[in-house]
C-alpha positions in Angstrom: 0.1 0.2 0.1 1.1 2.8 -1.6 0.7 5.9 0.8 0.2 8.4 -1.6 -2.4 6.9 -3.0 -4.2 7.6 -0.3 -3.0 11.0 0.6 -5.0 14.1 -2.0 -3.6 15.0 -5.1 -1.2 18.0 -4.0 -2.7 20.0 -6.7 -5.7 19.9 -4.9 -4.0 21.3 -1.6 -4.6 25.1 -0.6 -0.5 26.7 0.5 -2.2 25.8 4.3 -3.2 22.2 3.7 0.3 22.0 1.9 2.1 23.5 3.9 0.6 21.7 7.7 1.0 18.6 5.8 4.7 19.2 4.4 5.5 20.0 8.4 4.0 16.8 9.4 6.5 15.5 6.9 9.6 16.1 7.4 8.8 15.2 11.1 7.8 11.9 10.4 12.0 11.9 8.3 13.5 13.8 11.2 12.4 10.6 14.1 14.4 7.9 11.4 11.7 5.6 12.5 9.9 5.3 8.6 11.9 1.9 6.3 12.9 2.9 3.6 10.7 2.2 1.5 8.2 4.1 3.7 11.1 7.4 4.2 11.5 7.5 0.1 8.0 7.8 -0.3 7.1 10.4 2.8 10.0 12.4 0.5 9.2 12.6 -3.1 5.7 13.2 -1.3 7.0 16.0 0.3 9.7 17.5 -2.7 5.6 17.7 -4.4 3.8 19.6 -1.3 7.6 22.4 -1.2 6.5 22.6 -5.0 2.6 23.7 -4.1 3.8 25.9 -1.1 7.0 27.7 -3.6 4.0 27.8 -6.8 1.1 29.3 -4.1 3.2 31.9 -2.8 4.3 33.3 -6.0 1.2 32.7 -7.4 -0.1 35.9 -4.2 3.5 36.6 -4.3 2.4 38.1 -8.0 -1.3 39.2 -6.8 0.5 41.1 -4.0 2.4 43.6 -6.9 -0.2 43.8 -8.8 -2.1 45.3 -5.9 1.0 47.5 -4.5 0.5 49.0 -9.1 -2.5 49.4 -8.5 -2.4 51.5 -5.4 0.0 53.2 -5.6 -1.1 54.2 -9.9 -4.6 55.2 -6.7 -2.1 56.9 -5.2 -0.5 58.8 -7.9 -4.1 59.8 -9.6 -5.5 61.1 -6.8 -2.2 63.0 -5.7 -1.7 64.6 -9.1 -5.9 65.3 -8.5 -5.7 66.7 -5.7 -2.8 69.1 -7.5 -4.6 70.6 -9.7 -6.8 71.9 -7.1 
């Protein structure tokens, strides 16, 4: 029985879900009590979870950058309009 067949696909996980599972994987691996094959499977799952977290963070960073740019643009226009009065 392979652990990955029982777990949801990482692409369906939210950032919080993926991070929580990644932390659990790291704890299990750090304990060093897993049989070799299970440790390798856990490591593979952890790598996928890490990639998922990084992708979601990159998406969030792009959204924040867009919000900041939009806010800076609005701020500039507002300031410009204010000077005309």
